[in-house]
N, C-alpha and C positions, 0 to 999 in steps of 0.2 A: 327890690322892684316888686310892687304889688299890683294886682289886677283887680279892677272893679267888677269883673264878670263873676257871676255866681256859678258854682259847679252845677251842671245840669244832671240830674238823676234820671237817667233813662232806664227803660226795662232791661236793656242789654247790660248796663253797668250793674244794676241790681242783681241780675242773674249771675254775673261774673263774681260779684262779691259773695253771694250765697254759696257758690261753688267753692271759692277759696276758704270760706269759713267752715264748710262741711269737711273739706279735706284736712284743714289744720286741726279741727276738732277730732277727726278720726285718727290722725297721727298721734295726737296727745293722748287720746283714750287708749290706743294700742300700746303706747309706751308705758302708760300707767298699769295696764293689765299685765304687760310683760314683767314689770317690776314686782307686782304683788301676787300674781297668779301665773307663774311661769308655765304651768301645764296647759293652760288655755291660750297661751301666746301664739302658738303655731297656727291655729285655725284663724285667729283674729288677724294675724299678719297676712294670711292668704286673702282674707276679705279686704284688707287694706290695699293690697296690690291690685285687686280687681276694681276697687273703688277709684284708685288712682287713674285708671283708664276710663271707667264708666262715667264718673262725674263730669270731667271736662267734655267727654263725647256728648253727653246729654245736654250740657250747656250749649255746645256748638250747634246741636240739632235744634234746640229751642230758638237760638238767635237766627239760624238759617230759616226756620219756619216763619218766624216773625217778619223777616225780610221778604219772604215769598208772599205772605198774606197782605202786607202793607205796600208792596211794590218798591220798597226802599232798598238801596244797596247797603249791605252790612259787611262786617269783617269776615263773616262766614261764607260769603259768596266767592265762588271760585273765579268769577269774572274779574274780580279786583286784581287777581294775580296776572291777568292778561291785558291790563290797560297800558296805554302808551304806544309808542312807535314800534316796540318790539313784539306787540301782540300778533299772534298768528293763530289761525284756526287749524284744526286737524286736517282739513281739506287742503289748505295752503302747504302744509308740511308734506302731505302725501303727493301733491302735484310736483313739488320740488324734488322729491325722491324719484318720481317717475321720469323727470327730465334728466336726472343725473345718469340714469341707466342707459 
């Protein structure tokens, strides 16, 4: 089953792919350094661990800022997690807690 729709290259998708390529490249580079220069592997491994957290976080921040500036909902919006019938605001939850007491 094939689709005639072309894949849409959005900024969000490009940022996500760049983040994946950066992380994969960093892991491969760290592995190569560990094989050929074991003395330097410890410091590079620490940098790799920090980048594992920092790169996706920076990508999320960029996507969130893009959504805020354009007014579009993105996957980085926390509002998306609260859509549907189960969505409750913090005030609704606090009111229910006060009624239970």
